[in-house]
N, C-alpha and C positions, 0 to 999 in steps of 0.2 A: 247322227243325222245333222247335216249342216243346213242352215236356213238363213236367208237374208230378207229383211223386210224392205219394202219400197212402196212409196205412195203411188196411187194411180194418176197418170197424166190425164188431162182433160180428154173427154170423148168429143168427137166433132161430128157435126152434120151441116148440111148446107140449107139455107133458107133463101127462097127467091123473093127479092124485093124490088119494087119499082120496075116491073116488067122484065128487063134483061139484065139487071144488076144482081150478081151473086156475092154473098159474103159468107165467111166461115163463122159459125156461131158455136161457142163452147156450151155443152149441155150439162156437164158435171165436172166439178173440180175437186181436188183433194182438200181444198179449204172450205168448201161449202156446197150446198145443193141449190142450183141456180136456174133450173129450167123455167120455173114460173117467173122468176125475176127477168129473165131474157124475154119471155113472152110479153110481160108488161113493158119492158124496155122498148122492144121493137114496135109495139103498138103505139107507144107514145112518141118515139122519135119521128115516125112518119105520120103522126097525127096532125091536126090542123092548128093547134095553138102552142105557143111557147110554154105555157104553163103545163100543159099535158106532157110535152117533151121533157121539161125539167124534172117533173115528178117521176116520170118513167126512168130517166137516166139515173136519178138518185137511187131508186130501188135497185136498179141493175148494178150500178157501180159499187154500192155498199157490199153486195154479195159476191161480186166477181173479182174485182181488181183492187181490193182494199190496200194492197201494198204499193200500188203505183199511183198514189194520189196526185203527185206532182204532174205526171204525164196526163192524167185525166183532167186535171184543172185546166191545163193548156188546151186540151181537146175540147172541153165544154166552152171555153172562151171562143174557140173558132166556130163551133156548131151554131152558137147563138150570135155570132158576129154578123156584121152587115156586108162583108165583102167575100167574094169567092176565094180570093187570095188568102185572106185570114183563115178561112175554114180549111183550105188545103194545107196550109202550113201547120195548123193545129192538129189536124188529123194525122199528118206525117209524124209529128212529135209523139202523139198519142200512141200510134201503132208501134213505133219504135220502142216505147216504154213497155207496152203490153207484151210484145213478143220477146223482149229481153227478159221480162219476168218469167214468162212461160218456159223459155229455154233453160232457166236455172232450176226448174222443178224436176227432180229426179222421179221417174216413175214409168208406168207402162205406156207405150205408144198405142195409137188406135189399132195398128196392125198386129199388136202383140196379144190382143185379147180375142177370145173366141166366144160366140154367143149361142145360146140355146133358148128355145121357147117351151114353156110348159103348156101343154094342151089340156091335160086333165091331172089333178082336179082343177076346176075352173076358178076357185077362190084364190089361187096363186098363178093364174094364167098370165104371167109376165115374161119378158125377155130378160134373161140373166146373163151375166158376163163371167168368164172364168179365164185364168191365166195358164197357158200350157207350160209343162215342165221345161226347165232350162236346158238340160243336157241328157235327157233320156226320154223314151217314149216316141211314138210315131205321130203322123198327121192323119187327119180324116181324109180318106181317099174317096169317100162317097158321102152324099148328103142323105140323112134319114128323115123323111117327112114324119114318120111315126115310129118311135122305138121306146122301149120301156126304160125308165130310170128306177133301178131296183136298189133299195137300201140293203147293204150287206149284213150278214149275220156270221160272226160278231161285227159290231159297228165299226171297229177300228181296222178290221181286215188283216190283223197281224197273225192269225192262225188259219187253219184250213176252214174255208167258207162252208157253212152248213146248208145254205140254200142254193146249191149249185144248179139244181134243176131250173130255178128262176133266173139265174145269172147268165146262162149260156146264150150268147148272141145278143146281149143287151148292154146298156150303159149302167155302171154300178156306182152307187153313192157310198163313200166311206167317210170316216172321221179321222182327222189328224191325231197323232199321238200313239205311243206304244211301240212303234217301230218306224223304220225309214219309209220315205215315200216310195222308194224303189221296191221294197219288200211288199208294200200294199199293192202296187201295180202288178207285181209278179203274181201275187195270189189271185188277182182278178183274171189275169191272162191265162193262168193255168186252169182256171175254172171255166174258161171259154167266153169271158166277157169281151165286148167290142171296145170299150173304153172305160176310164175310171174318173170320177169326180171326187176329189178329196177336199172335204169341207173343213175349214179351220175349227178347232175345238174351242176357240175363244168366240163364244156365241154373240158377243156384242160387237164383233168386228164387222163393220159394214163398208170399209174403204181400204184397208191395208192388205195388199196382196203379198204373197211370199214367193221367193224364188225356190222352186222345188229342184233340188240339186241331187245328183247321183251320190250314193253312199260309198263308192269305191269298189263295189262288187263287180265282178266281170260279167255276170249274166244280167244284162239290162233288158227290161221289158220293151216290147215293140208297139204295144197298143197306145193310143193317145191317153195322156195323163194330164189332168187339169186341176188347178187349185181354185176352190170355190170359197167365197167369203163366208165367215162363220154365221153371220145373221141370215144369209140366204139359205145355208144348209139347215139351220134351225127351223126356219119358216116352212121349208119343204117337208121336213120330217114331222113337224107339228101338224101340218095340214093332213098328211097321210094318216097319222095316228088318230086325229080327231074324226076322220071319216072311215076309219078302219079299212084303208086301202093298202094293199101290199106293195104297190108301186105307182109311179106317175107315168104319164105318157108325154114324151117330149119330141121336139123337132130339133135336130142338131146336124151340122152347124147352121146358123141363121145369118144371112147376109144383111146386116142392118143398114148398109149404105143405100139399099134399094127401098127402105121402109121410111116413108115420110112421117109415119106415126110413131117411130121408135121412141122419141122422148116421152110419150104418153104411156108407153107399154113397159117401162122399167118398174121394178118393185118400188112401191111408194116409200118404204123405209130407207131406201138408198138416196132418195131425192131430198129429204128434209131431215 
């Protein structure tokens, strides 16, 4: 089984500021969890006092672009400068530094992640992200407003699944390890599953996605196969076990670009 680790690139959303002006705001980075920092930042930047702006920018910049201090220093000099020309020049230098830094971060682009929402149990009613397999599996051709997320038995899915009656027509949750990703997805497909989520067996992993790559076998599964962060998989299984529930109810895929509240609906353990 071949695997390659890669860091998640920032997820993006748009925030409407000052009426008609739109800016792109990073919501989560591989270096830190910064949604709250951005909230404080934007509130302060467009506040009424220079002190509020300075405090907000300090909070924001420490968590976001710690590696582009020089560019941000120039930026702040312009933001709090007295002339429009100085501000424009500083912002240009700032943005060049910021996006040069971002372009050097290897990871998942926003269009490379797929999202799903847990409807039940409600204590984990968040929007989760998962990474589609690199060179096997299919795409979602339909959107499921309510479909079951069923933990497989055995959990690694490396042998014949014992709970086939529950699996047919549903999305299946497996754990990484024991056999190849392709083997796991094939077991689910043969049992009639619609798709498979394979959670990392490193349960403290809350940011590192894996490239799920074919194992060289000729019979590749055609159902969607997605990699789920280990911490997410653990929290889902733990919630189900605590409430003695055999499965979760999810909506998949979810179009987060249409959800203004998306930053607030992510699992809290991935934000901080």
